[in-house]
N, C-alpha and C positions, 0 to 999 in steps of 0.2 A: 773629129780630133780627140785622141785619147791621151791620158798621161803616160801610159805604158802599154806596149804590146809585148806579149810573151809568145815567142815562137816555138811551139812544141809543148804539149801538155801531158807528157809522161810524168814520171816521178818528180823530177826537179822543176819542171815547168808548172805542174799543178800546184806545187808548194809555192812557187814564186808568185803565181797569180793570186793565191789565197792571201799571202802576206801583203802584197801590194793593195789589193782591194780592202783588206781589213784596215789599212791605213787611210782609207778614204779616197783613194785614187781611182780614176776612171781607166779600167783595165779591159784590154781586148786580149783573149787567149785564142790562138790559131793552132789547130791540129789537123793533120791530113787524114787521120782515121777517125774512129769513134772514141768515146771516152772508155779509159781503162782497157785499151786494146791489147792484142797479143802480137803485134807486128814489130815491136821494138825490143826494149830491154827491161820493161817493168811488169812482167807477167810470170806465172809459174807457181802460184800459191803461196810461196814462202821464200823469205831472204833472211839470212842470218844477221843478228845484231849481238854485239859484244863490245866490251869496254877495254879489256887487257889487250891492246892492240899490236899485233906483231908488226904491222906495217910502220909503226913509229910512234913514240910518246906524244909528238906534236898533235896527233889526232885526238888525244883523250879529252882536252877541253871542250872540243866540238861535239864529241860523243856525249858528254855530260849535259850539255845544253840540249842536245838532240833528244835525250831521254825525257827531259823536262817538257819539251814541245810535243813529244808523242803523247804524254799523259794529257797535255791540254787539249790536243786534237781529239782524242777519245772522249774527254769530257764534253767538248763542244758539239760532237757529233753523235755520241752514243755508239759509235762503231768499235768493233773488236779488232784492234790493230796489231798490238804487241803482246806476245805471250813469252813469259819468262820461264825457261826450262832448265837454265844452266847451260854452260858451254864448255867443251873440251877442246883444247889444243894438244894434239898428240904427235909424237914423233921422238927422234933422238934428242938427248937434253940440249945438244949444241945446235939443233936445227933452227932455222928461221922462225918456224911456227911456234915452237916452245920458248926458245931463248928470247925471241923478240917480244912474245906476250909476257913473259916473266919481267923483262926490263920495263915495259910499260906499266905493269902492275906495281912494281917497286917504285918507279918514278913518281906515281901519282897515288901511292898508298891505296891502291884498290884491293878489296878483299879477294883472296884467292888461295888455292892450295896447290902444291906440286905433288902429284900422285905417282908412286913407282908402279911397274906394270902389274904387279901382284895385287895391290890395292885397287888399281883401276878395273881389273878383272872382277874383284870381289863386289865393288860397288855397282858396275855396269857389266852384268854377265853376257850381254849381247856382244861385247867387244872382246877381241883376242889380240891384245898387244903382244909383240915380240919381246924378248928379254931385255933388248936395248931401248925399249920405248918408255917414255914417261908422259905425263899429261899435266898441263895446267888446267885446273877447274876453277870457273868463276860462276857464282850463283846468278849474276845479273846478266848473263847471256840469254838468248832466246831466239825467237823469229818474229818477223813482220810479215803481214799479208799485203803483198804489193798491189793488187787489184783493188783491195779495199782501202788502202792508203791513198791511191790516186782518186778514187771516187770520193773519199772524204775531203780531200783538199779541194777538189772541184766543187762540191757542195758548199764548203765554206767560201770559196771565191764567188760562186753564183749568189749565195745569200747576202754577201756583202756588196753586191751590185756589178760584179764583173760580167761582161758579155763574153761567151765562150762559143767559138764556132768550130764545129767539126765537119770533116769531109770537105775542108776548105784549105787545101795546102798553100803554103807561101811559095811563089814562083821566083821571087828575088826581092832585094831590099837595096835601098840607097839612102844616102844622107839627104835631108830635105831641110835646108837652112840649118837651124840649130836642133832639128829633130830628125825623124826618119820617115820614109815612105816604104811601105810593104805592098808588093803586088801579090794578089791572091788569085785564085781561080774566079772569084766573084767580084773582083775589083781592086782598086788601090786604097789602103787605109793609111793614116798618118798618126804619129804620136811623138811626144817629146822624147820618150826613151824606148829602146828595143832591148829586150832580154832574150838571148839566143839560148834556148835549152833543147837543141834538136837531136840529142842522142846520137844515133849511128848515121844521121843525115848531117851531123856538124861538119865533117870534112868537105861536104859540098856547100853548104850554107856559109862557112867561114873560108872558103878557098881564097888563097892569095895571102893569108896571114902567116903561112909557114909553120902552122901547128902540126907536129907530127902525130896526128890521131890516126890510129889504126883500128878498123872494124874487124872483128873476128866472129865466126859462127861457133856458138857453144850449144851444147845439148844438155838438158835436164832429163833424167831418168826416174821412173817409178817402178819400184820392184815389189813383188808380192812376197812378204817375209814368211819363212817357214814357221808354222804355229800360229799364223795370224798377226794382227797388229798390236795385240795387247801389250807385249813387252816394249813396244815402240810408242806407247801413248804418251802425249806431251807431259803428263804428270809423273812419268816414269823414266823418260828418256831424254838426255840433252842434245842439243845441236853439237856438231863436231866437225873439226878439220884435221886431217891426218896428213903428216908429211913422211914420205919414204926417204930412206937414205938415197941421196942423189937429188932431192929437192922436189919431186913430183908431189903435188898435193890433190887430194880429193876430200869431199866433204858430204855431210848428210844431216837428216832432219828426223824428228819424231814423225809419227803417222799424222800428219796435219788434217788429212781428209777423213780420218776415222776408218772403221772396218770397210774393207773393199777399196779404199783409196790408195793402199800401197804406201811405200816409204820412199821418199825422194833422196837420190844421191847424184853427184856429178863431179867431173874433174874441175880443178880450180885453174884457171888460165891455161887451158890447153885446146886452142881452137885454131881453125885455118882462116887466113884472110879472106874476107868477103865484102860485099857491099849490100846495102838494102835492097837493090834491084836484082842481085844475082844470088843472093843466099838460097841454099838448098834447104827447104824446110822439111823434106821427107827425111825420115830416119829409120833406115833399114834395121831389123832386129839384131843383125850381126854386129852393128855399130856399138852395142852395149858390152860386147864380149870382153874387151880390155878391162873396163871397169868392173864387170862381174867377176873377173878373175881376182881382182884386188879385194873386192868385197868378201869373197870366199875365204880369204886369208884373214881379213881384219874384222869384218862384221858378218860372220858366217851364215846367219839367218837371212841375210840379203842376197845370198849368191844364187838365187833362183829365178823364176820366171819374170820376164819383163812385162809389165802391164802396159805402159805406154811411154812415149818420150815426146819432147817438144824442143824445137830449135829456138833459140834467141840470139840476140847479138851483144857482144861487149864492144865498147869503144875505149881504147886504152892509149896511154902514153908510154914512151920508152922507160920512164923511171916509175911507172904505175901510180904517180900522184896525179891529183886532179888538175884541171885548169879552171880557175875562178878569178876573173879579171875584167878590167874595162879594155875596150878596144884601144890599140896603141895610139890611134890618131883620131878617133871618133868618141869623145867621152859620153855621148848619148847612147852608146851601145855597150851592153854588159854580156860577157861571154861565160859559159859554163859548159864543160865537157870532160871527157875522159874518165868518167866515174865508174865504169863497168869493172866488175870483179870484186869491188868492195864498197861501191858508193851508196847503196840504197839506204843503208842504215842512217846516212847523213841527210836524207831528204829533207826532213823538217827543218833543220838549222841551215842547210844550203838555201832553202826558200827565204829564210830570214836574211841571210847574208846577201842574196841577189837583190832583195828589196832595199837594203841598205845602200848597196853600190848604185842602183839605179836612181835612187832619190837623193842620196847625200854625197855619193861619191867616195865614201869610205865606210868602214864597218869596225865596230868594237872587237870583232873577232879577228884573231891573228890568222891570216890566210897567206902569209909570206911563202909558205911552202908551195903554194899553187900559182905563183906568178907565171904568165906566159913568157916573160922575159928569159926564163931559165933555158929556153931552147934557142940556143945560138944567138941570143940577143935581138931576135926577130920581132919581139913584141915589147910594149912598154911595161914598166913594173906595175904590179898591182897595188892599190891604195890599201893602207893598213890603219887600224884604229890605233 
C-alpha cells in the first residue's frame, strides 16, 4: 500500500514523484518505458524557457516559481539543467508572439527590450528580419535539457525513498474504497492517491471524462549551419520564436550539442493528429523542406543540410491551456495533461502543484486557468489556494 502512485514518469510525472517523495510520502512511480525515454514528449535535447509569456500574463507567477525550483533542483543534484541565453519573440508588432509577450512583460514588470528590425540585425547578425518585424528581447530566457531534467527528478525521488518501476505499463485503474487500485503488467498495486501524468497516453487513461485532449505528431530538426556552429554558441545566440504574418510560428535554439551537433529548429503547433500506437517516427529528408525554406529567409545560415530529425508527440487542448485538476467525482485522483507546445518549462512547479493537490486537495498557486470544468462543464472545478 502506497500513499501515492504516479502514472507516467516523463517531465511532469518525474517532478510529481520527486515532490511527493520529498514530503515523506510512500510513492510508487510507474512508467511503460525506461527512464528519460524518447517515446513521448520529454526528449530532444532542449526546451525553451521564457518569462515574458505571450500565452498570457496568468502564467508568469508560475514561471517565477519554476525558475526558483530549477535552481533548487540543480543545487540538489549537481546537474546542468537550465542555460540562460536570452530569448527573442519576433514578428509583426501586433502579432500574438510579440504583442502577447510585451503585455506579459509590462503586466509583471519583467525586464525586456523591444528591438526594431535594424537593431535586431545589428545585435544578432544570424537573423534576417523583414522591415515589418520587431522583437521582444528578454535576458532571462534560455533552454532546459529535458532528458537531464527527467533524470534529475527521478534521482531526487529515488533518493527520497520512492519506488520507481520501468517497463511496467499500467493496464487500468479503478477506485478502491477511498483509494485506488492500478493494474500493471506485473500485478495490482494500491494507494491512497493516484496522480495521472500520462502525456500522450492521457486520452486513453482518462477516457470517459470528456477531456478534449488531442495528440499530434511533431518533428524536431537539426540543421548544419553554414560556417559552423560558432555563431550559434549558447553564449552568443538566444533562443527564438518567430511568427510570420498569418500566424505561423517556428522556433530555434543555439547549438546545444556543440560542434557537429547542428542547430535545432521546428514549427510551433503544426502537426498531424496521431496516437502513441500509430505515430510515424520515420522522418524523410523532404519533410524538412518547408521549414528550411523559412529558415533561408529568416535565419539564412540554417537553410542548409539536415543532419537529423526526430518525431515526438504534443498533447493539446482546444484553448492551448493545461489541465491541472482533481477528478470530478474521485477526489483521490489528480489529473494533469495538455502541456505540449509550451509546458516543459513549468515541469518543476507543476510537480509541486500536483503534490499539493494529491495531499491537501488544494494549492497556493492560482490554477484556475487550468480547470477541467471549462470544457463544456463535463468535469468539476479545480481547487484553488
